[in-house]
C-alpha positions in Angstrom: 3.7 -77.2 -12.6 1.8 -80.2 -13.7 -1.9 -80.6 -14.4 -4.1 -79.7 -11.6 -6.9 -82.2 -11.6 -7.3 -85.7 -10.2 -9.2 -88.6 -11.6 -12.3 -87.4 -9.9 -12.0 -84.0 -11.6 -11.1 -82.3 -8.3 -8.6 -79.5 -8.4 -5.3 -80.1 -6.6 -4.0 -77.0 -5.1 -0.4 -77.5 -4.0 0.2 -77.3 -0.3 1.7 -73.8 -0.3 0.7 -70.6 1.3 1.5 -68.3 -1.6 1.4 -68.5 -5.4 2.6 -66.2 -8.2 0.2 -65.1 -10.9 1.9 -67.5 -13.5 1.4 -70.4 -11.1 -2.2 -69.6 -10.5 -2.9 -69.1 -14.2 -1.4 -72.5 -15.0 -3.2 -74.2 -12.1 -6.5 -72.7 -13.1 -6.1 -73.0 -16.8 -6.4 -69.4 -17.8 -3.9 -66.7 -19.0 -2.5 -64.2 -16.5 -4.3 -61.3 -18.2 -7.6 -63.1 -17.4 -6.7 -63.2 -13.7 -5.7 -59.5 -13.8 -9.1 -58.7 -15.5 -11.0 -60.8 -12.9 -9.2 -58.8 -10.1 -10.7 -55.6 -11.6 -14.2 -57.2 -11.7 -14.3 -59.2 -8.5 -13.2 -57.3 -5.3 -12.9 -60.6 -3.5 -9.8 -61.4 -5.5 -7.1 -59.2 -3.9 -3.6 -60.6 -4.2 -0.9 -58.8 -2.2 2.0 -57.3 -4.0 5.6 -58.3 -3.2 8.2 -55.6 -2.7 9.1 -56.2 -6.4 5.5 -55.5 -7.4 4.6 -59.1 -8.3 1.2 -60.4 -7.4 1.2 -62.9 -4.6 -2.0 -65.0 -4.3 -3.0 -66.7 -1.0 -4.7 -70.1 -1.1 -8.0 -68.4 -0.4 -7.5 -66.2 -3.5 -6.8 -69.4 -5.6 -10.0 -71.0 -4.3 -12.0 -67.8 -5.2 -10.5 -67.8 -8.7 -11.6 -71.5 -9.0 -15.1 -70.5 -8.0 -15.2 -67.6 -10.5 -13.9 -69.8 -13.3 -16.5 -72.4 -12.5 -19.4 -69.9 -12.4 -18.2 -68.2 -15.7 -17.1 -71.2 -17.7 -19.2 -74.1 -16.4 -22.4 -72.5 -15.2 -22.2 -69.7 -17.8 -22.9 -66.8 -15.5 -22.2 -63.3 -16.6 -19.6 -61.3 -14.6 -22.4 -59.5 -12.7 -24.3 -62.8 -12.2 -21.2 -64.5 -10.8 -20.6 -61.7 -8.3 -24.2 -62.0 -7.1 -23.9 -65.8 -6.9 -20.7 -65.7 -4.9 -22.4 -63.4 -2.4 -25.4 -65.8 -2.2 -23.1 -68.8 -1.6 -21.2 -67.0 1.1 -24.5 -65.8 2.7 -26.1 -69.2 2.6 -23.0 -71.1 3.8 -22.7 -73.0 0.6 -19.2 -71.7 -0.1 -17.7 -74.5 2.1 -19.7 -77.1 0.3 -18.4 -75.9 -3.1 -14.8 -76.1 -1.8 -15.4 -79.7 -0.5 -16.8 -80.8 -3.9 -14.4 -79.0 -6.1 -11.1 -79.2 -4.2 -9.2 -82.3 -3.2 -9.6 -82.5 0.5 -6.1 -84.0 1.1 -4.6 -80.7 0.1 -6.9 -78.6 2.3 -5.2 -76.3 4.8 -6.9 -74.0 7.3 -8.7 -71.1 5.7 -6.6 -67.9 6.0 -3.7 -69.3 8.0 -2.2 -67.0 10.5 1.2 -66.1 9.2 3.9 -64.1 10.8 5.1 -61.1 9.0 8.4 -62.5 7.8 10.3 -59.9 5.8 11.1 -61.0 2.3 14.8 -61.1 1.4 15.1 -58.5 -1.4 17.1 -59.3 -4.5 20.7 -57.9 -4.6 19.6 -54.9 -6.7 16.8 -54.0 -4.3 19.2 -54.4 -1.3 21.7 -52.1 -3.0 18.9 -49.5 -3.5 17.9 -49.9 0.1 21.4 -49.3 1.3 21.7 -46.2 -0.9 18.4 -44.9 0.4 19.5 -45.5 4.0 22.7 -43.6 3.4 20.6 -40.7 1.9 18.3 -40.7 4.9 21.3 -40.6 7.3 22.9 -37.7 5.4 19.6 -35.8 5.6 19.3 -36.5 9.3 22.9 -35.2 9.8 22.1 -32.1 7.7 18.9 -31.5 9.7 20.9 -31.5 12.9 23.5 -29.1 11.6 23.0 -25.5 13.0 21.8 -23.0 10.4 24.8 -20.7 10.9 27.1 -23.5 9.8 25.0 -24.3 6.8 24.6 -20.7 5.5 27.8 -19.1 6.9 26.0 -16.2 8.7 
């Protein structure tokens, strides 16, 4: 990924629906452990987890992380102060204004796009585990349907 600011110091968020933690860290300019810490301190950052356990950030999560970084690093709020300020901005309707000022509008996409639940194709190892699990479940089902006298030889 390349630098994430324009000549007007606006942040360019790539036109994608989902981002990995490393992508977000590079885009925002912080280390991944900082993002994980912020997740524990700010309930409004709530990335989903992929089947492999990796954090998957939505665009709205990236925007929130940008706001948090701005409040902590630029405006010098404490963690608690930043939480309160975000609630105020949302309540007063200034959240949208922040996004318009801080984010490049040519990369804006609708807030919280409606996505279909498309299953992620698991890596080969996960697919193998899934097949093994399915076989085990089918064996258990067959075993459960077997009469007790055949199982225990009464």
